[in-house]
C-alpha positions as CSV (number, residue, x, y, z in Angstrom):
1,X,-28.4,-127.5,-9.7
2,X,-29.8,-125.4,-6.5
3,X,-27.5,-127.0,-4.2
4,X,-24.6,-126.3,-6.5
5,X,-25.4,-122.5,-6.5
6,X,-25.6,-122.4,-2.9
7,X,-22.4,-123.9,-2.4
8,X,-20.8,-121.8,-5.1
9,X,-22.9,-118.6,-3.4
10,X,-21.3,-119.7,0.1
11,X,-17.8,-120.1,-1.5
12,X,-17.5,-116.4,-3.1
13,X,-19.1,-114.8,-0.1
14,X,-16.1,-116.7,1.9
15,X,-13.5,-115.4,-0.4
16,X,-14.7,-111.9,-0.6
17,X,-15.1,-111.6,3.4
18,X,-11.5,-112.9,3.2
19,X,-10.2,-110.7,0.7
20,X,-11.8,-107.4,2.8
21,X,-10.3,-108.8,5.9
22,X,-6.8,-108.9,4.8
23,X,-7.2,-105.4,3.2
24,X,-8.1,-103.8,6.5
25,X,-5.3,-103.1,8.8
26,X,-5.6,-102.7,12.3
27,X,-5.9,-99.0,13.8
28,X,-2.4,-98.9,15.3
29,X,-0.7,-100.1,11.8
30,X,-2.5,-97.5,10.4
31,X,-1.8,-94.9,13.0
32,X,2.0,-95.9,12.4
33,X,1.6,-95.3,8.4
34,X,0.0,-92.0,8.6
35,X,2.2,-90.7,11.5
36,X,4.9,-91.7,8.4
37,X,3.3,-89.8,5.8
38,X,2.8,-87.0,8.2
39,X,-1.1,-86.6,7.6
40,X,-1.7,-84.7,10.8
41,X,-5.7,-84.7,10.7
42,X,-5.8,-88.6,10.0
43,X,-3.5,-89.4,12.8
44,X,-5.7,-86.8,15.1
45,X,-8.8,-88.9,13.8
46,X,-7.5,-91.9,14.5
47,X,-6.3,-91.0,17.9
48,X,-9.5,-89.7,18.8
49,X,-11.1,-93.2,17.6
50,X,-8.8,-94.9,20.1
51,X,-5.8,-96.4,17.9
52,X,-3.3,-97.3,20.3
53,X,-0.7,-94.8,20.9
54,X,2.3,-97.0,21.4
55,X,1.3,-99.5,18.5
56,X,3.8,-101.0,16.3
57,X,4.2,-101.0,12.8
58,X,6.6,-100.8,9.9
59,X,8.0,-98.1,7.5
60,X,10.1,-97.9,4.8
61,X,13.1,-97.4,7.4
62,X,12.5,-99.9,9.9
63,X,10.2,-102.3,11.7
64,X,8.9,-102.3,15.2
65,X,8.4,-98.5,15.0
66,X,6.1,-96.5,17.3
67,X,3.8,-93.7,15.7
68,X,6.4,-90.8,17.3
69,X,9.2,-92.7,15.6
70,X,7.8,-93.0,12.5
71,X,6.5,-88.9,12.5
72,X,10.5,-88.4,13.6
73,X,11.4,-90.2,10.6
74,X,9.9,-87.9,8.2
75,X,10.7,-84.7,10.2
76,X,7.5,-84.3,10.6
77,X,7.4,-82.1,13.9
78,X,3.6,-81.0,13.7
79,X,2.7,-85.0,14.2
80,X,5.6,-85.5,16.7
81,X,3.8,-82.7,18.9
82,X,0.3,-84.0,18.7
83,X,1.2,-87.6,19.8
84,X,3.8,-86.3,22.4
85,X,0.7,-84.1,24.0
86,X,-1.3,-87.1,23.6
87,X,1.2,-89.2,25.9
88,X,3.8,-90.9,23.5
89,X,6.9,-92.2,24.8
90,X,9.7,-90.4,23.0
91,X,12.4,-92.9,24.2
92,X,10.6,-96.3,22.7
93,X,13.1,-97.7,20.4
94,X,12.7,-100.0,17.1
95,X,14.8,-102.7,16.2
96,X,17.8,-100.8,15.3
97,X,17.6,-99.1,18.7
98,X,16.6,-95.6,17.6
99,X,13.9,-93.5,19.4
100,X,12.3,-90.1,18.4
101,X,15.2,-88.6,20.5
102,X,18.1,-90.6,19.2
103,X,17.0,-90.5,15.9
104,X,16.0,-87.0,15.7
105,X,19.5,-85.7,17.3
106,X,21.0,-87.7,14.8
107,X,19.2,-86.0,12.0
108,X,19.9,-82.7,13.3
109,X,15.6,-82.3,13.6
110,X,16.6,-79.8,16.4
111,X,12.6,-78.4,16.6
112,X,11.7,-82.4,17.5
113,X,14.9,-82.9,19.7
114,X,13.4,-79.9,21.9
115,X,9.8,-81.4,21.9
116,X,11.4,-84.7,22.9
117,X,13.6,-83.0,25.6
118,X,10.7,-81.7,27.3
119,X,8.7,-84.8,27.1
120,X,11.3,-86.6,29.3
121,X,13.8,-87.6,26.5
122,X,16.3,-90.2,28.2
123,X,19.7,-88.6,28.3
124,X,21.7,-91.8,28.8
125,X,19.8,-93.9,26.3
126,X,22.1,-95.3,23.2
127,X,21.8,-96.1,19.9
128,X,23.1,-99.3,17.9
129,X,27.0,-98.1,18.3
130,X,26.2,-97.3,22.0
131,X,26.2,-93.5,21.4
132,X,24.3,-91.0,23.3
133,X,22.4,-88.5,21.2
134,X,25.3,-85.9,21.4
135,X,27.6,-88.1,19.3
136,X,26.2,-88.7,15.9
137,X,25.0,-85.1,16.2
138,X,28.6,-84.2,16.4
139,X,29.5,-86.6,13.7
140,X,26.8,-85.1,11.2
141,X,27.9,-81.7,12.1
142,X,24.2,-80.4,13.3
143,X,25.2,-77.5,15.4
144,X,22.4,-76.5,16.3
145,X,21.1,-79.7,17.5
146,X,24.8,-80.1,19.6
147,X,24.4,-76.5,21.1
148,X,20.8,-77.7,22.2
149,X,22.0,-81.1,23.9
150,X,25.1,-79.2,25.7
151,X,22.6,-77.2,27.4
152,X,21.6,-80.2,29.0
153,X,23.0,-82.7,31.6
154,X,23.9,-85.3,28.8
155,X,27.4,-86.9,29.8
156,X,29.8,-85.2,27.4
157,X,32.7,-87.5,27.3
158,X,30.4,-90.9,27.1
159,X,32.4,-93.4,25.2
160,X,30.6,-95.7,22.5
161,X,31.1,-99.2,21.0
162,X,34.0,-97.8,19.0
163,X,35.8,-96.1,21.7
164,X,35.2,-92.8,20.6
165,X,33.7,-89.9,22.5
166,X,31.6,-86.8,21.1
167,X,34.9,-84.8,20.5
168,X,36.6,-87.8,18.9
169,X,33.5,-88.7,16.3
170,X,33.3,-84.8,15.5
171,X,37.5,-85.0,14.4
172,X,37.5,-88.6,12.9
173,X,34.0,-88.7,11.0
174,X,33.9,-84.6,10.2
175,X,35.7,-83.0,7.5
176,X,37.1,-80.1,9.8
177,X,35.0,-77.3,8.2
178,X,33.2,-74.6,9.8
179,X,30.6,-76.5,11.3
180,X,32.6,-79.2,12.2
181,X,35.1,-76.6,13.9
182,X,32.1,-75.0,16.0
183,X,31.1,-78.0,17.3
184,X,34.5,-78.6,18.3
185,X,34.5,-75.2,19.9
186,X,31.3,-76.1,21.4
187,X,32.6,-79.6,23.0
188,X,35.7,-77.6,24.6
189,X,33.6,-75.1,25.9
190,X,31.4,-77.6,27.6
191,X,34.7,-79.1,29.2
192,X,35.0,-82.0,27.0
193,X,38.1,-84.0,27.5
194,X,40.4,-82.9,24.9
195,X,43.1,-85.4,25.7
196,X,40.7,-88.2,26.1
197,X,42.3,-90.9,23.8
198,X,40.3,-93.7,21.3
199,X,40.6,-97.5,21.8
200,X,44.1,-97.3,20.4
201,X,45.7,-94.1,22.3
202,X,45.3,-91.5,19.6
203,X,44.2,-88.3,21.0
204,X,41.8,-85.8,19.3
205,X,44.6,-83.6,18.2
206,X,46.4,-86.2,16.7
207,X,43.5,-87.2,14.6
208,X,43.4,-83.8,13.4
209,X,46.8,-83.1,12.2
210,X,46.6,-86.7,10.7
211,X,43.6,-85.2,8.6
212,X,45.0,-81.6,8.2
213,X,42.3,-80.2,9.9
214,X,44.1,-77.1,10.9
215,X,41.7,-75.0,12.3
216,X,40.4,-78.0,14.6
217,X,43.6,-78.3,15.6
218,X,44.2,-75.1,16.6
219,X,41.2,-75.6,18.8
220,X,42.3,-78.6,20.4
221,X,45.7,-77.0,21.2
222,X,44.5,-73.8,22.8
223,X,42.8,-76.0,25.2
224,X,45.7,-78.1,26.2
225,X,45.5,-80.8,23.5
226,X,48.6,-83.1,23.0
């Protein structure tokens, strides 16, 4: 009887230990989760305790995410700044090729874009569509982000996998409204090639006319668009 009780006790202790171990996340995984929540005090505690700055984890948005990218996904600028101050790599990409710099630009998180630029953002880095940070910023109508990026040495006429430049994307995927019109104006002022066509030979002006984007067409014509 005593031997049976001893075996049962041992089995229970083993089971409890296993369950406890399953519920314990590595420090790096916890850091990604805290960054994703925007929990600044917890992020600081974990960093001070030695959690790996470039650890990888999973968020509701994607996998293989670093803490600084997880914080960017939630637009948690204070957490991003703390991680950058500790040396986070703003160019590290996840499984879908987002980085803190690329995602912030595509999302119009201008404060984070500014922080990543100061931390050495790679202007030539590209997303899963082969586009630089400028192209999706133009697509989504993020005027201030576009203005900021155009103040850098980013390639204004970079062509993505769809055969589109930032100017083409602003016209093809834009709505021709005030935001996209201003972006077209900014791109032209930055010397974007007004007649560089898409892969089918269609120019920005032709796309604008087909979409009845009157103001955009006026801007393109004034810049020599054909």
